[in-house]
py3Dmol code that shows the C-alpha trace and the ligand (Angstrom):
import py3Dmol

protein = """\
ATOM      1  CA  MET A   1       2.074  25.603  65.983  1.00  0.00           C
ATOM      2  CA  ASN A   2       0.392  24.653  69.245  1.00  0.00           C
ATOM      3  CA  LYS A   3      -2.081  27.025  70.781  1.00  0.00           C
ATOM      4  CA  ILE A   4      -1.819  27.741  74.503  1.00  0.00           C
ATOM      5  CA  GLY A   5      -4.640  29.581  76.244  1.00  0.00           C
ATOM      6  CA  ILE A   6      -4.254  31.482  79.485  1.00  0.00           C
ATOM      7  CA  PHE A   7      -7.139  32.445  81.759  1.00  0.00           C
ATOM      8  CA  GLY A   8      -6.057  34.643  84.681  1.00  0.00           C
ATOM      9  CA  GLY A   9      -8.344  35.802  87.410  1.00  0.00           C
ATOM     10  CA  THR A  10      -8.977  36.347  91.084  1.00  0.00           C
ATOM     11  CA  PHE A  11     -11.722  33.663  90.970  1.00  0.00           C
ATOM     12  CA  ASN A  12     -13.235  34.674  94.297  1.00  0.00           C
ATOM     13  CA  PRO A  13     -15.125  32.460  93.772  1.00  0.00           C
ATOM     14  CA  ILE A  14     -14.951  30.844  90.341  1.00  0.00           C
ATOM     15  CA  HIS A  15     -18.435  30.735  88.825  1.00  0.00           C
ATOM     16  CA  LYS A  16     -20.300  29.498  85.768  1.00  0.00           C
ATOM     17  CA  GLY A  17     -19.579  32.740  83.873  1.00  0.00           C
ATOM     18  CA  HIS A  18     -15.847  31.920  84.148  1.00  0.00           C
ATOM     19  CA  GLU A  19     -16.355  28.226  83.479  1.00  0.00           C
ATOM     20  CA  ILE A  20     -18.594  28.508  80.399  1.00  0.00           C
ATOM     21  CA  THR A  21     -16.395  31.228  78.939  1.00  0.00           C
ATOM     22  CA  ALA A  22     -13.206  29.257  79.467  1.00  0.00           C
ATOM     23  CA  ILE A  23     -14.640  26.138  77.804  1.00  0.00           C
ATOM     24  CA  ASN A  24     -16.002  28.236  74.943  1.00  0.00           C
ATOM     25  CA  PHE A  25     -12.528  29.763  74.546  1.00  0.00           C
ATOM     26  CA  TYR A  26     -10.931  26.295  74.489  1.00  0.00           C
ATOM     27  CA  ASN A  27     -13.368  24.958  71.875  1.00  0.00           C
ATOM     28  CA  LYS A  28     -13.549  27.980  69.594  1.00  0.00           C
ATOM     29  CA  LEU A  29      -9.789  28.467  69.418  1.00  0.00           C
ATOM     30  CA  ASN A  30      -9.138  24.738  69.285  1.00  0.00           C
ATOM     31  CA  LEU A  31      -6.572  25.078  72.066  1.00  0.00           C
ATOM     32  CA  ASN A  32      -3.966  22.412  72.776  1.00  0.00           C
ATOM     33  CA  LYS A  33      -3.818  23.486  76.394  1.00  0.00           C
ATOM     34  CA  LEU A  34      -5.561  25.900  78.764  1.00  0.00           C
ATOM     35  CA  ILE A  35      -3.711  27.258  81.795  1.00  0.00           C
ATOM     36  CA  VAL A  36      -5.944  28.760  84.455  1.00  0.00           C
ATOM     37  CA  ILE A  37      -3.959  31.100  86.709  1.00  0.00           C
ATOM     38  CA  PRO A  38      -5.490  32.315  89.966  1.00  0.00           C
ATOM     39  CA  SER A  39      -3.777  35.505  91.094  1.00  0.00           C
ATOM     40  CA  ASN A  40      -2.172  35.714  94.482  1.00  0.00           C
ATOM     41  CA  ILE A  41      -2.166  39.463  95.097  1.00  0.00           C
ATOM     42  CA  PRO A  42      -4.234  41.066  92.290  1.00  0.00           C
ATOM     43  CA  PRO A  43      -2.895  44.454  91.149  1.00  0.00           C
ATOM     44  CA  HIS A  44      -6.292  46.119  91.112  1.00  0.00           C
ATOM     45  CA  LYS A  45      -8.370  44.928  94.069  1.00  0.00           C
ATOM     46  CA  GLN A  46      -8.314  43.961  97.720  1.00  0.00           C
ATOM     47  CA  ILE A  47      -9.293  40.431  98.754  1.00  0.00           C
ATOM     48  CA  ASP A  48     -10.823  39.673 102.108  1.00  0.00           C
ATOM     49  CA  SER A  49      -8.151  37.882 104.073  1.00  0.00           C
ATOM     50  CA  LYS A  50     -10.580  35.163 105.274  1.00  0.00           C
ATOM     51  CA  ILE A  51     -10.417  33.620 101.813  1.00  0.00           C
ATOM     52  CA  THR A  52      -6.982  32.270 101.093  1.00  0.00           C
ATOM     53  CA  ALA A  53      -5.286  32.143  97.724  1.00  0.00           C
ATOM     54  CA  GLU A  54      -5.060  28.345  98.195  1.00  0.00           C
ATOM     55  CA  GLN A  55      -8.844  28.117  98.558  1.00  0.00           C
ATOM     56  CA  ARG A  56      -9.391  30.132  95.361  1.00  0.00           C
ATOM     57  CA  PHE A  57      -6.868  27.859  93.669  1.00  0.00           C
ATOM     58  CA  GLU A  58      -8.623  24.682  94.947  1.00  0.00           C
ATOM     59  CA  MET A  59     -12.003  25.955  93.755  1.00  0.00           C
ATOM     60  CA  CYS A  60     -10.567  26.372  90.258  1.00  0.00           C
ATOM     61  CA  GLY A  61      -9.281  22.795  90.325  1.00  0.00           C
ATOM     62  CA  ILE A  62     -12.656  21.435  91.469  1.00  0.00           C
ATOM     63  CA  CYS A  63     -14.479  23.464  88.836  1.00  0.00           C
ATOM     64  CA  PHE A  64     -12.508  22.147  85.890  1.00  0.00           C
ATOM     65  CA  ASP A  65     -11.903  18.613  87.161  1.00  0.00           C
ATOM     66  CA  LYS A  66     -14.939  17.263  85.280  1.00  0.00           C
ATOM     67  CA  TYR A  67     -13.515  18.258  81.861  1.00  0.00           C
ATOM     68  CA  LYS A  68     -11.553  15.029  81.512  1.00  0.00           C
ATOM     69  CA  ASN A  69     -11.242  15.267  77.723  1.00  0.00           C
ATOM     70  CA  TYR A  70      -9.707  18.714  77.885  1.00  0.00           C
ATOM     71  CA  ASN A  71      -6.100  19.616  78.566  1.00  0.00           C
ATOM     72  CA  ILE A  72      -6.670  22.107  81.360  1.00  0.00           C
ATOM     73  CA  CYS A  73      -4.258  22.798  84.201  1.00  0.00           C
ATOM     74  CA  ILE A  74      -4.496  25.123  87.161  1.00  0.00           C
ATOM     75  CA  SER A  75      -1.216  26.913  87.670  1.00  0.00           C
ATOM     76  CA  ASP A  76       0.177  27.940  91.030  1.00  0.00           C
ATOM     77  CA  PHE A  77       2.702  30.205  89.339  1.00  0.00           C
ATOM     78  CA  GLU A  78       1.286  33.443  90.771  1.00  0.00           C
ATOM     79  CA  LEU A  79       0.487  31.821  94.126  1.00  0.00           C
ATOM     80  CA  LYS A  80       4.120  30.865  94.648  1.00  0.00           C
ATOM     81  CA  LYS A  81       5.272  34.456  94.214  1.00  0.00           C
ATOM     82  CA  ASN A  82       4.775  36.696  97.192  1.00  0.00           C
ATOM     83  CA  SER A  83       4.556  39.830  95.106  1.00  0.00           C
ATOM     84  CA  ILE A  84       1.771  41.533  93.153  1.00  0.00           C
ATOM     85  CA  SER A  85       0.541  39.284  90.333  1.00  0.00           C
ATOM     86  CA  TYR A  86       1.204  41.389  87.247  1.00  0.00           C
ATOM     87  CA  THR A  87       0.052  39.688  84.055  1.00  0.00           C
ATOM     88  CA  TYR A  88       3.034  41.049  82.139  1.00  0.00           C
ATOM     89  CA  ASP A  89       5.429  39.120  84.443  1.00  0.00           C
ATOM     90  CA  THR A  90       3.335  35.944  84.218  1.00  0.00           C
ATOM     91  CA  VAL A  91       3.044  35.947  80.426  1.00  0.00           C
ATOM     92  CA  MET A  92       6.793  36.687  80.093  1.00  0.00           C
ATOM     93  CA  GLU A  93       7.539  33.535  82.161  1.00  0.00           C
ATOM     94  CA  ILE A  94       5.041  31.433  80.202  1.00  0.00           C
ATOM     95  CA  ARG A  95       6.590  32.539  76.933  1.00  0.00           C
ATOM     96  CA  LYS A  96       9.933  31.200  78.144  1.00  0.00           C
ATOM     97  CA  ILE A  97       8.363  27.745  78.484  1.00  0.00           C
ATOM     98  CA  TYR A  98       6.248  27.803  75.311  1.00  0.00           C
ATOM     99  CA  ILE A  99       8.766  29.416  72.994  1.00  0.00           C
ATOM    100  CA  ASN A 100       7.303  28.337  69.665  1.00  0.00           C
ATOM    101  CA  GLU A 101       3.639  28.224  70.643  1.00  0.00           C
ATOM    102  CA  GLN A 102       0.987  30.862  70.024  1.00  0.00           C
ATOM    103  CA  ILE A 103      -0.276  32.251  73.318  1.00  0.00           C
ATOM    104  CA  TYR A 104      -3.845  33.497  73.746  1.00  0.00           C
ATOM    105  CA  PHE A 105      -5.028  35.367  76.856  1.00  0.00           C
ATOM    106  CA  LEU A 106      -8.736  35.279  77.640  1.00  0.00           C
ATOM    107  CA  ILE A 107     -10.087  38.539  79.072  1.00  0.00           C
ATOM    108  CA  GLY A 108     -13.606  39.647  80.009  1.00  0.00           C
ATOM    109  CA  SER A 109     -14.895  42.873  78.469  1.00  0.00           C
ATOM    110  CA  ASP A 110     -14.819  44.757  81.801  1.00  0.00           C
ATOM    111  CA  MET A 111     -11.132  44.013  82.283  1.00  0.00           C
ATOM    112  CA  PHE A 112     -10.427  44.731  78.630  1.00  0.00           C
ATOM    113  CA  LEU A 113     -11.856  48.239  79.003  1.00  0.00           C
ATOM    114  CA  TYR A 114      -9.602  48.729  82.047  1.00  0.00           C
ATOM    115  CA  PHE A 115      -6.586  47.433  80.129  1.00  0.00           C
ATOM    116  CA  GLU A 116      -4.738  50.748  79.727  1.00  0.00           C
ATOM    117  CA  ASN A 117      -4.292  50.696  83.520  1.00  0.00           C
ATOM    118  CA  TRP A 118      -2.460  47.392  83.464  1.00  0.00           C
ATOM    119  CA  TYR A 119       1.216  47.234  84.259  1.00  0.00           C
ATOM    120  CA  LYS A 120       3.351  47.502  81.053  1.00  0.00           C
ATOM    121  CA  TYR A 121       0.224  46.966  78.932  1.00  0.00           C
ATOM    122  CA  GLN A 122       1.876  48.079  75.713  1.00  0.00           C
ATOM    123  CA  GLU A 123       4.682  45.547  76.157  1.00  0.00           C
ATOM    124  CA  LEU A 124       2.177  42.907  77.187  1.00  0.00           C
ATOM    125  CA  LEU A 125       0.247  43.363  73.948  1.00  0.00           C
ATOM    126  CA  LYS A 126       3.335  42.198  72.059  1.00  0.00           C
ATOM    127  CA  LEU A 127       3.575  38.949  74.012  1.00  0.00           C
ATOM    128  CA  CYS A 128       0.256  37.316  73.201  1.00  0.00           C
ATOM    129  CA  VAL A 129      -3.051  37.548  71.398  1.00  0.00           C
ATOM    130  CA  PHE A 130      -5.941  38.788  73.585  1.00  0.00           C
ATOM    131  CA  VAL A 131      -9.357  37.184  73.211  1.00  0.00           C
ATOM    132  CA  VAL A 132     -12.193  39.284  74.571  1.00  0.00           C
ATOM    133  CA  ALA A 133     -15.326  37.699  76.022  1.00  0.00           C
ATOM    134  CA  PHE A 134     -18.428  39.883  76.343  1.00  0.00           C
ATOM    135  CA  ARG A 135     -19.834  40.031  79.854  1.00  0.00           C
ATOM    136  CA  ASN A 136     -22.979  41.823  78.740  1.00  0.00           C
ATOM    137  CA  ASN A 137     -24.432  43.387  75.583  1.00  0.00           C
ATOM    138  CA  ARG A 138     -24.231  46.944  76.890  1.00  0.00           C
ATOM    139  CA  ASP A 139     -20.517  47.629  76.493  1.00  0.00           C
ATOM    140  CA  LYS A 140     -20.137  46.077  73.018  1.00  0.00           C
ATOM    141  CA  GLN A 141     -19.704  49.349  71.121  1.00  0.00           C
ATOM    142  CA  GLU A 142     -17.117  50.566  73.624  1.00  0.00           C
ATOM    143  CA  VAL A 143     -15.222  47.282  73.333  1.00  0.00           C
ATOM    144  CA  LEU A 144     -15.198  47.409  69.527  1.00  0.00           C
ATOM    145  CA  LYS A 145     -13.941  51.004  69.576  1.00  0.00           C
ATOM    146  CA  PHE A 146     -11.171  50.228  72.066  1.00  0.00           C
ATOM    147  CA  ARG A 147     -10.235  47.113  70.093  1.00  0.00           C
ATOM    148  CA  GLU A 148      -9.737  49.240  66.961  1.00  0.00           C
ATOM    149  CA  LYS A 149      -7.482  51.586  68.924  1.00  0.00           C
ATOM    150  CA  LEU A 150      -5.270  48.732  70.148  1.00  0.00           C
ATOM    151  CA  ILE A 151      -5.137  47.068  66.726  1.00  0.00           C
ATOM    152  CA  LYS A 152      -3.845  50.352  65.290  1.00  0.00           C
ATOM    153  CA  MET A 153      -1.063  50.107  67.859  1.00  0.00           C
ATOM    154  CA  GLY A 154      -0.153  46.706  66.398  1.00  0.00           C
ATOM    155  CA  ALA A 155      -1.975  44.479  68.905  1.00  0.00           C
ATOM    156  CA  GLU A 156      -3.764  41.271  68.036  1.00  0.00           C
ATOM    157  CA  ILE A 157      -7.237  41.265  69.644  1.00  0.00           C
ATOM    158  CA  GLU A 158      -9.855  38.643  68.819  1.00  0.00           C
ATOM    159  CA  LEU A 159     -13.467  38.522  69.963  1.00  0.00           C
ATOM    160  CA  LEU A 160     -14.853  35.333  71.452  1.00  0.00           C
ATOM    161  CA  GLU A 161     -18.318  36.235  70.055  1.00  0.00           C
ATOM    162  CA  ASN A 162     -19.887  34.579  73.117  1.00  0.00           C
ATOM    163  CA  GLU A 163     -23.395  34.793  74.492  1.00  0.00           C
ATOM    164  CA  PRO A 164     -22.914  36.783  77.739  1.00  0.00           C
ATOM    165  CA  PHE A 165     -23.605  34.970  81.027  1.00  0.00           C
ATOM    166  CA  GLU A 166     -24.210  37.870  83.402  1.00  0.00           C
ATOM    167  CA  ILE A 167     -22.870  37.180  86.854  1.00  0.00           C
ATOM    168  CA  SER A 168     -19.940  38.415  88.929  1.00  0.00           C
ATOM    169  CA  SER A 169     -18.049  37.073  91.915  1.00  0.00           C
ATOM    170  CA  THR A 170     -18.948  40.250  93.844  1.00  0.00           C
ATOM    171  CA  GLU A 171     -22.679  39.591  93.420  1.00  0.00           C
ATOM    172  CA  LEU A 172     -22.234  35.931  94.286  1.00  0.00           C
ATOM    173  CA  ARG A 173     -20.421  36.662  97.530  1.00  0.00           C
ATOM    174  CA  LYS A 174     -23.436  38.784  98.570  1.00  0.00           C
ATOM    175  CA  TYR A 175     -25.896  36.072  97.578  1.00  0.00           C
ATOM    176  CA  ILE A 176     -23.963  33.452  99.531  1.00  0.00           C
ATOM    177  CA  LYS A 177     -23.765  35.674 102.602  1.00  0.00           C
ATOM    178  CA  ASN A 178     -27.493  36.365 102.552  1.00  0.00           C
ATOM    179  CA  ASN A 179     -28.363  32.822 101.494  1.00  0.00           C
ATOM    180  CA  ASN A 180     -31.131  34.234  99.390  1.00  0.00           C
ATOM    181  CA  PHE A 181     -30.454  33.126  95.880  1.00  0.00           C
ATOM    182  CA  ASN A 182     -30.576  30.188  93.555  1.00  0.00           C
ATOM    183  CA  LEU A 183     -26.839  29.627  93.687  1.00  0.00           C
ATOM    184  CA  GLU A 184     -26.818  26.402  91.625  1.00  0.00           C
ATOM    185  CA  LYS A 185     -27.641  28.503  88.608  1.00  0.00           C
ATOM    186  CA  TYR A 186     -24.393  30.391  88.976  1.00  0.00           C
ATOM    187  CA  ILE A 187     -21.838  28.103  90.629  1.00  0.00           C
ATOM    188  CA  SER A 188     -21.063  24.501  89.770  1.00  0.00           C
ATOM    189  CA  ALA A 189     -22.353  21.961  92.308  1.00  0.00           C
ATOM    190  CA  GLU A 190     -18.830  20.857  93.237  1.00  0.00           C
ATOM    191  CA  VAL A 191     -17.604  24.371  93.941  1.00  0.00           C
ATOM    192  CA  LEU A 192     -20.779  25.160  95.866  1.00  0.00           C
ATOM    193  CA  ASN A 193     -20.228  22.093  98.085  1.00  0.00           C
ATOM    194  CA  TYR A 194     -16.685  23.266  98.782  1.00  0.00           C
ATOM    195  CA  ILE A 195     -17.956  26.736  99.740  1.00  0.00           C
ATOM    196  CA  LYS A 196     -20.753  25.368 101.975  1.00  0.00           C
ATOM    197  CA  GLU A 197     -18.550  22.818 103.745  1.00  0.00           C
ATOM    198  CA  ARG A 198     -16.157  25.591 104.758  1.00  0.00           C
ATOM    199  CA  ASN A 199     -18.781  28.262 105.350  1.00  0.00           C
ATOM    200  CA  LEU A 200     -16.859  30.531 103.011  1.00  0.00           C
ATOM    201  CA  TYR A 201     -18.083  34.104 102.412  1.00  0.00           C
ATOM    202  CA  VAL A 202     -20.748  33.834 105.143  1.00  0.00           C
ATOM    203  CA  LEU A 203     -18.996  35.800 107.850  1.00  0.00           C
ATOM    204  CA  GLN A 204     -17.485  38.494 105.669  1.00  0.00           C
TER     205      GLN A 204
END
"""
ligand_1 = """\
44
DND
P -9.982 39.825 87.706
O -9.707 40.223 89.094
O -10.869 40.647 86.889
O -10.528 38.325 87.738
O -8.583 39.624 86.951
C -8.503 39.169 85.620
C -7.053 39.097 85.200
O -6.588 40.401 84.948
C -6.124 38.525 86.265
O -5.216 37.632 85.653
C -5.418 39.737 86.795
O -4.127 39.475 87.324
C -5.316 40.555 85.532
N -4.993 41.967 85.777
C -5.981 42.807 86.229
C -5.653 44.137 86.489
C -4.349 44.572 86.302
C -3.382 43.674 85.865
C -3.733 42.370 85.614
C -1.938 44.119 85.675
O -1.117 43.237 85.310
O -1.632 45.293 85.904
P -12.022 37.800 87.973
O -11.883 36.568 88.795
O -12.931 38.864 88.436
O -12.426 37.399 86.501
C -11.551 36.602 85.713
C -11.787 36.905 84.242
O -13.095 36.438 83.884
C -11.753 38.392 83.925
O -11.154 38.548 82.641
C -13.221 38.767 83.866
O -13.456 39.856 83.011
C -13.824 37.475 83.335
N -15.223 37.286 83.741
C -16.208 36.867 82.930
N -16.194 36.613 81.600
C -17.397 36.254 81.067
N -18.555 36.148 81.780
C -18.596 36.422 83.095
C -17.361 36.800 83.734
N -17.066 37.138 84.996
C -15.737 37.437 84.998
N -19.751 36.360 83.775
"""
view = py3Dmol.view(width=600, height=400)
view.addModel(protein, "pdb")
view.setStyle({"model": 0}, {"cartoon": {"style": "trace"}})
view.addModel(ligand_1, "xyz")
view.setStyle({"model": 1}, {"stick": {}})
view.zoomTo()
view.show()
């Protein structure tokens, strides 16, 4: 059975925390394909309208372009829909394409702990295996406890057992705006060039 990985996110912007975690996910699960899905209208946050969904999509493409030996695609599935990007709807559609494949959804620990607020989360748990990546070492106990709770409900939840890379898009947008940080440490050179050429995040 082929293994299909999904990595959904706002990616505003995509950074090395996303990138390293996605590659780790691909390698550890021995995926046959990874589908990165930038959301159009995220259910849980507002996006500054100066950054377009197309720009977030393009940054994802630039970020993963160097992984030539990997089967990674950036999907415009959520971008093409003009409605709120609910993960349940997206995974339902993907399941129709990959009927006999095992689907794994990569999720960071912060989002995992927010999972009970997701649209149709109980139904969503039946559609795929969730793989949780730690974003820091502080919320590990809480993640393990919540994982047990979901497993008792019949869900399949795996842990990526990754070394956390602590950075967030929110922090990065501030650093870019103030031009006061070693950005290369957190964003790939190609994505950083894209951001600088377009002066993204500076005037927000
Ligand atoms: P974010 O806005 O957190 O994405 O959205 C993540 C996914 O959750 C998207 O596919 C959303 O559509 C979906 N979602 C959220 C809320 C409600 C619903 C769905 C619903 O259907 O009701 P970010 O760009 O902020 O981050 C992308 C992913 O990467 C997240 O899982 C995040 O936790 C993770 N992440 C990191 N993982 C490891 N190290 C880091 C990370 N930074 C972000 N440094």
